[in-house]
C-alpha positions in Angstrom: -200.4 -79.5 147.8 -198.0 -82.5 148.0 -197.5 -81.8 151.7 -201.3 -82.0 152.2 -201.3 -85.3 150.3 -198.8 -86.8 152.7 -201.0 -85.7 155.6 -204.1 -87.3 154.1 -202.3 -90.7 154.0 -200.8 -90.4 157.5 -201.1 -93.9 159.1 -202.7 -95.3 155.9 -201.2 -97.2 153.0 -204.1 -96.6 150.7 -207.2 -94.3 150.4 -210.3 -94.6 148.3 -210.8 -91.8 145.8 -213.9 -90.6 147.7 -212.0 -90.3 151.0 -209.1 -88.5 149.3 -211.5 -86.0 147.5 -213.3 -85.4 150.8 -210.0 -84.6 152.6 -209.0 -82.3 149.8 -212.3 -80.4 149.8 -211.9 -79.7 153.5 -208.6 -77.9 152.8 -209.7 -76.4 149.4 -213.4 -75.9 149.6 -213.4 -73.7 146.4 -212.0 -76.5 144.3 -214.5 -78.2 141.9 -214.6 -81.9 141.3 -213.0 -81.3 137.9 -210.2 -79.3 139.4 -209.5 -82.0 141.9 -209.5 -84.8 139.3 -207.1 -82.8 137.1 -204.8 -82.3 140.0 -204.9 -86.0 141.0 -204.0 -86.8 137.4 -201.0 -84.4 137.6 -199.8 -86.0 140.9 -200.0 -89.4 139.2 -198.0 -88.1 136.2 -195.4 -86.5 138.5 -195.0 -89.7 140.5 -196.4 -88.4 143.7 -199.5 -90.7 143.7 -200.2 -94.1 142.3 -203.5 -95.6 141.3 -203.0 -99.3 141.7 -206.6 -100.3 141.2 -209.9 -98.5 140.3 -210.9 -96.0 142.9 -207.8 -96.6 145.1 -204.8 -94.2 145.6 -201.6 -94.6 147.4 -198.4 -92.6 147.9 -195.8 -93.5 145.3 -192.8 -94.3 147.4 -191.7 -97.5 145.8 -188.8 -97.8 143.3 -189.3 -98.0 139.5 -188.7 -101.3 137.7 -185.3 -100.8 136.2 -183.7 -104.3 135.5 -180.0 -104.6 134.7 -179.8 -104.6 130.9 -176.7 -106.4 129.8 -174.6 -105.4 126.9 -175.6 -108.6 125.1 -179.2 -107.8 125.4 -178.6 -104.3 124.0 -176.6 -105.7 121.2 -179.3 -108.1 120.2 -182.0 -105.4 120.4 -180.0 -102.9 118.3 -179.2 -105.6 115.8 -182.8 -106.5 115.3 -183.9 -102.8 115.4 -181.5 -101.9 112.6 -182.7 -104.7 110.4 -186.4 -104.3 111.2 -186.8 -100.7 112.1 -190.6 -100.7 111.7 -191.3 -103.9 113.6 -192.7 -103.8 117.1 -190.8 -106.0 119.5 -189.3 -106.2 123.0 -186.5 -108.0 124.7 -185.8 -109.3 128.2 -183.8 -111.8 130.2 -185.1 -114.4 132.5 -182.2 -113.6 134.9 -184.3 -110.5 135.9 -186.4 -112.8 138.1 -183.4 -113.9 140.1 -183.6 -110.9 142.4 -187.0 -112.1 143.6 -186.2 -115.8 144.1 -184.7 -117.8 146.9 -183.2 -120.5 144.7 -181.2 -119.1 141.8 -181.6 -120.8 138.4 -178.3 -121.7 136.6 -179.8 -121.3 133.2 -181.0 -118.1 131.6 -182.9 -117.2 128.4 -182.8 -114.1 126.3 -186.3 -113.6 124.9 -187.4 -111.5 122.0 -191.2 -111.0 121.6 -191.9 -109.9 118.1 -195.2 -108.9 116.3 -196.6 -112.0 114.7 -196.2 -111.1 111.1 -192.4 -110.5 111.5 -191.6 -113.1 114.1 -190.4 -115.8 111.8 -188.3 -113.3 109.8 -186.6 -112.1 112.9 -185.9 -115.7 113.9 -184.3 -116.5 110.5 -182.2 -113.3 110.7 -180.8 -114.1 114.1 -180.2 -117.8 113.2 -177.8 -116.7 110.5 -175.2 -115.4 113.0 -176.2 -116.9 116.4 -176.4 -120.3 117.9 -179.2 -121.8 120.0 -182.0 -119.6 118.7 -185.5 -121.1 119.0 -188.8 -120.1 117.5 -192.0 -120.3 119.5 -190.8 -123.4 121.4 -193.4 -125.7 122.9 -193.0 -127.8 126.0 -191.5 -130.7 124.1 -188.8 -128.5 122.6 -188.0 -127.2 126.0 -187.7 -130.7 127.4 -185.7 -132.1 124.5 -183.3 -129.3 123.7 -183.5 -126.0 125.6 -183.2 -127.5 129.1 -179.9 -129.0 128.1 -178.4 -125.6 127.2 -177.1 -122.9 129.6 -177.9 -119.9 127.4 -180.4 -119.6 124.5 -182.3 -117.0 122.6 -186.0 -117.5 122.2 -188.1 -115.7 119.6 -191.8 -115.7 120.3 -195.0 -113.9 119.2 -195.7 -110.6 120.9 -199.3 -110.4 122.2 -201.0 -107.4 120.7 -201.4 -104.5 123.1 -198.8 -105.9 125.5 -197.7 -103.4 128.2 -194.2 -102.3 127.3 -191.8 -99.7 128.6 -188.6 -98.0 127.5 -185.4 -98.5 129.5 -181.8 -97.6 128.4 -183.1 -96.8 124.8 -184.6 -100.3 124.3 -188.1 -101.7 124.7 -188.8 -104.2 127.5 -191.9 -105.7 128.9 -193.6 -103.9 131.8 -193.4 -105.8 135.1 -197.1 -106.5 135.0 -196.7 -108.3 131.7 -193.8 -110.4 133.0 -195.7 -111.6 136.0 -198.8 -112.5 134.0 -196.6 -114.4 131.5 -194.9 -116.2 134.3 -198.2 -117.6 135.5 -199.2 -118.6 131.9 -196.1 -119.7 130.1 -195.0 -122.4 132.5 -192.5 -124.0 130.1 -190.6 -120.8 129.5 -190.8 -119.9 133.2 -190.3 -123.5 134.6 -187.6 -122.3 136.9 -189.9 -119.8 138.5 -193.0 -122.0 139.0 -192.1 -123.3 142.4 -191.6 -119.8 143.7 -194.2 -117.8 141.8 -196.0 -116.7 145.0 -192.7 -115.7 146.5 -191.8 -113.8 143.4 -195.1 -111.8 143.3 -194.8 -111.1 147.0 -191.2 -109.8 146.7 -192.1 -107.7 143.6 -195.0 -106.1 145.4 -192.8 -105.2 148.4 -190.4 -103.3 146.1 -192.6 -102.0 143.2 -196.0 -100.6 142.7 -198.1 -103.1 140.6 -200.9 -101.8 138.4 -203.5 -104.5 139.0 -205.9 -103.2 136.2 -203.1 -103.3 133.8 -202.4 -106.9 134.8 -206.0 -107.9 134.4 -206.3 -106.2 131.0 -203.2 -108.0 129.7 -204.5 -111.3 131.1 -207.7 -110.7 129.2 -205.7 -110.2 126.0 -204.4 -113.7 126.7 -207.9 -115.1 127.4 -207.0 -116.0 131.0 -208.4 -113.1 132.9 -210.4 -115.0 135.5 -207.7 -117.6 136.3 -204.9 -115.0 136.4 -207.0 -112.6 138.5 -207.6 -115.3 141.1 -203.9 -116.3 141.2 -202.8 -112.7 141.5 -205.4 -111.8 144.1 -204.3 -114.8 146.3 -200.6 -113.9 146.0 -201.1 -110.2 146.6 -203.2 -110.9 149.7 -200.5 -112.9 151.4 
């Protein structure tokens, strides 16, 4: 079946679901709509197909988002996980964006996003043994303190229902979440603001972006319309 799938996409980057089902039915006339839908779901799960937006399919031939996770990031994650085993949180490093940028920032931030009820406790815990740890910094704190430091740790609230993934036994944000956050959290992502369209373009060339996932997360942040417009403009270029 996968060989037929490749044939259906010959010369095309994407197909509508209706077109794909029509092609499948020509080769497998006895298959019901339910059988076809189940098989398309299996192909998605197996990494053969991707469903980047509603009613659209494409061959999954792009790489998976697998950023370099430093030993320091793992150490911080494991430290917090041991102390707060039942708290939902993720970690990431702003240096991950460097691969998609022309001008390379000299500063980098390690960011922990922690569920709201435990966020301050995690901040207090890390502050006992680490320097330059900041809690939900606003633009003024960035300007006064953080921008003068080369490496800092930022603890901030994790938006509920954020898209997260597992990599190297730690939890990190999905790429879709990072891009939406980049467009909203301009103080945290100040180094990326002048290249945000370049970043989105370079990410799209290497990875498959789930646009519905991006829109859902933007909606969780009450910025769906604005973010949808920005993403649509960037993805169209």
